[in-house]
Residue, then its C-alpha position, 0 to 999 in steps of 0.5 A: x509613451x510613459x507608463x501609467x501609474x497602474x502599469x508601473x505598479x504592475x511592472x514593479x509588483x511582477x518584478x518583485x515577485x519574480x525577484x523573491x521567487x529567484x532568491x528562494x529558488x537559488x537558496x533552495x538549490x544551494x541547500x539541496x532541498x529535495x522534492x517532497x514525497x509521501x513517507x510511504x507513498x506510491x509512485x505510478x509509472x508505465x511498465x517501463x518506469x516512465x512517470x505517468x502522474x505528478x505524485x511522487x513516492x518511495x515505492x515505484x509501481x509500474x502498470x501491469x496488464x493483469x494486476x493494474x500495477x505491480x512493483x517495478x524491479x531493481x529498486x533500492x532505498x535505505x529501508x527496502x530493496x526490490x530485486x530483478x523480479x519485483x520481489x522485496x529482499x535479497x535477490x533469489x535465484x529462481x532458476x535454482x531449486x532449494x529444499x522448499x520454495x515459498x511465496x508470500x502474497x498480500x498487501x502492504x502488511x505482507x510487503x512489510x511497509x514501515x519495516x526498517x530493513x528487509x530482514x525485519x519483515x516476517x518473510x525476511x525472518x523466515x528466510x533467515x531461519x531456514x537458509x535451505x529454503x527460498x522464501x520470497x516476499x511477493x507482497x505489493x502495497x495496497x493489493x486486494x485479493x483480486x489482484x493477488x489472484x491475478x498475480x498468482x495466476x499470471x506470475x507466481x505460479x510460473x515459478x513453481x512454488x511448493x507453497x503460497x501463503x496469502x497474508x491478507x483480508x484487511x484491505x478487502x474490507x478497509x479499502x472499499x469501506x472508506x474509499x468506494x463511492x458506489x460499493x465497487x471493489x476498486x484497486x488503490x490507485x486506480x482512480x488516480x490513474x483514471x484521473x490522469x487519463x481524464x486530465x490528458x484528454x482535457x489537455x488535448x481537447x481544451x487549449x485553456x486546460x492545456x495552458x494551465x497544465x503546462x504552467x503547473x508542470x513548469x512550476x513542478x520543475x522548480x524547487x520553490x514549487x516543490x518546497x511550498x507544495x511540501x509545506x502545504x502537504x504537511x499542513x493539510x495532513x497535520x489537520x488530520x481530517x476524518x474520513x467517513x466510511x461509505x458503508x454502514x452497519x445499516x447497509x449490510x448489503x455492502x458488507x456481504x458484497x465485500x465478504x463474498x468477493x473475498x471468499x470467492x477470490x480465496x477459493x479460486x486461489x486455493x483451487x488453482x494451487x490444488x490443481x498444481x500441487x501447491x500447498x496454500x495457506x490463508x493467514x488472516x491478518x490482524x488489526x490493531x483495533x482487535x487487540x485487547x491489551x494495547x500498549x502505550x505506543x499503540x494507544x497513542x497512535x489511535x489517540x493522535x492519528x485516528x482519522x477514520x470515522x468509526x475506527x476502532x469502535x465500528x470498523x474493527x468489530x466489523x472486521x472481526x465479523x468478517x474474519x469469523x465469516x471467512x473461517x466458517x464459510x462452507x466454500x473455504x472449508x477445505x482451505x488451510x487457515x490461520x486467524x492470527x488474532x486468535x493464536x496463543x502466540x499473538x494473544x500472549x504477547x504484551x509488547x507493541x505489535x503494531x506501528x499503525x492500524x495494520x502494519x506490524x512493529x518489529x515484535x509483530x513481525x517476529x510473532x507472525x514469523x513464529x506462528x508461521x514457523x509452527x505451521x510449516 
């Protein structure tokens, strides 16, 4: 029985689309177009490195029973290396004691996100200046102080360090200020992992959802899908959508909640270190918006990439108040502290210190290393 005109049109259309898809797929495979990745993105896996989300990134994080996630060991890219313990930089033999063993904990600024090499980071520079020391970079991208506390208790302290430096503070205000829906302190990536669990349940409970997810997964194995996805990703991010903060100066309870949580976590870290004879130093990390004499590259960054409402006009002054309250907190009176933004070394530097809101440029890493060196 001959096909109707409508059926013929559908067959021709489908054949044409399939043909175009096949041509694009063939060309992309010949050219070797890679699957797009977020420039500084995180990829979540199981603790054994098995993928659990479709999102790909340059830094692979494995699930951790105590910290939500931690950096998977044995990674290497053009810009950083991760040793067998999950620490950034050249492998450190922790079975051998040297003159001094120092661990640096914190988020992406401590890790040195954006640094061209491991040696550029302030941790790497300290290690180079003191070859008789073991200086370990245990920073983990997007960590909050609660995760650092857990990391310290369950892993870092087991290596019997002489000193632990916490280079943090910014994440504990910035992340919940812009991402928390109800004031909760939620680790970065936690909602993404929860979303994946929901999708897994929906796939098992509803056949329709399962079929759609199957098609998406099938498409994700093709270069065409990845190429188009990369174009869409770049288009969306080129629009620089402004992200409104969840908190407000009119709602001081949130600020007090985040502040209290941070102070409590730092106090616990200091007490644990004291009980084990470990020197603990809190280095409050700087913020671009707090810099009085910004350079042209720093101002250009704020001009072209500021996609957070109220930054630096509102958030940075709020962060300044956050730092001042931490420094004057009676609970942290015994804690050794450095406010990076108030040191002469930081204030007198006229060169570019920041790559973005909080990640350091090479000169910024040198300045932090100098400040720490004077305290060690």
